[in-house]
C-alpha angles and dihedrals in degrees: 000000000000112000135178119244092244143331130246114319116220095175097083091039089064091063108132091359130107108260124240111217116197110213100244117224119218095232094054093043093057098040098083089060098053118115103268091223089063092060114075087335088289094303097131127167115279115275091009130116126183092241089063085078088065098094091179087069110085089209095064111130090220110047140308137222122168095208128084142148119228126183125224086204089079092065131068093198135056090243134056104237099197132055112265143154093279100044090047098041122130128235113280096044119117123218118187111200126218111208096219102258091146093053089047094049095049090044090239094121105108094225093062101036092099091056096076091093088064095048091115091053103067093172089057092048091051090048092049090053094052092043096049100067090166092083093057092040095051092046093049093048091050093050093044091049101047109021139077093196127011143181118249116243110272130179099227117236091210089082088077095068110009122107089217087068098062091107094043118117087214098056095102097049117109122246088250091054092051090048091049092051089048089052090053090050090052091051090052093049093046092050099042109031112134095001099108102036105033087229122092131206121206109241135224115211108225123227118204133187124185097176132272111048095326094106093055093046090049093049095050090052099049105027097094098056110111108229134143098257150336140266127202124217138160117015092344088087101030092128133336096282098062091040091054090045091059093042089052091049093051091048093050092048092048091243089122106050142141090291093057109108108180144021122190128193114204123230106000128134136202152291110036092031089051090064096043095047091045089055090050091049090050092051094046091051089053092049098042101034093225138099098259113173124220116201137176134189147200138172092219097115090055096043095048093053100034101044104025102023087227128152122224120236118218105235123236099228111218136159087277106095089210090071091061097089135082112245126194131207133192112276107244111262123176137131091248088071092061088077116121093206107037098065118188133187130197102256102176098048108055132192135128088271097052091045092052105034122054125223086245090059090052087057100079096150113070106164118138093244097046119123096167113051103180122104128194093280091051092050090050090049087050090051092049088055093049092049089052091053094050092051093044092049090049092053096041091053092053092045092053095050103035109026094049093043091232099130091118096058116010095088125009096208095043093043092051089054091048092053089047091055092049093049096041094053098049 
């Protein structure tokens, strides 16, 4: 088998840019380390190996990026019990850990699933959380063990008014109760980080804002904890204006300073956000005189492939702001692609995956009653393509605006926001 030394390397391309962090899913992370004989009986596409899906590995034949976000909320133990991309990663990779606030808020975290019966007793739920220190301890151990940077453990305010929280045991707690519990989590992390594992993640103190005066109350409770950076959730990042307001507040209060290493904005996708957050990073580096990193994340590449079996299309970024978004279309599925002789490739949607793997190889299921032809390998290949597109779009957007020095004219909307960032952070 003839193989290239390595695929496209995004790591160097993120130099001086805000970093997009895909929210890695456990199933994908473990798949590259399966026994190849257990996948399609070992009949893999030509010139492809399962470990090519491991984009943290610089030797992947597809593409490589050293950055990723991984959530402790996907695990019920303080250790990852199977080989995966994070347990097997090489030195130089950067894993940013999510503490699992989403899984807590939705009630999907295994440790709190039995609490639903007390949902109408918020005081009891709050008491249970404080009493059961094992949740905080397990989360802290996981983050310390596997992450370079990690979010602190917040009790998300969005459970108060989000339809996704209807099954959450925390839905009837007050904002003040959620803030109090988050403060207790912070104390536990501050007092116990690194003690159990011998390793020590650098932590990002999360700011939340659920409307009204909740953002101000939250900030006053958490602002004096001494961590290595900040993360922004809820309404604190509901547009560039509120995000900048909180960054300005942290700067004025000395909470972002030359010792601050990392800022993370939760749940944002490329490409417009790539430009705005890169501008923010550039300005902060000028102000602070350090190499602070700004990052942002989404689970969109995984959601698009896993739920909808859709393939992301790399946008052609023009002066029309409408082109600055990543669209997805249904991956072609039809019995005609099960042919072993008439081999077709996607020619209008290009990535390392679509160049290497034919449409026919995606079609693993060939039964006469099939309407969906993609198996688990095909879905992971589709995810890898989507991840590539999101990284590529993020980098292309920044190259258009910054490398060509066209930030004052290339896009009216983006340019206005860039000027706003510059003026706001004087």
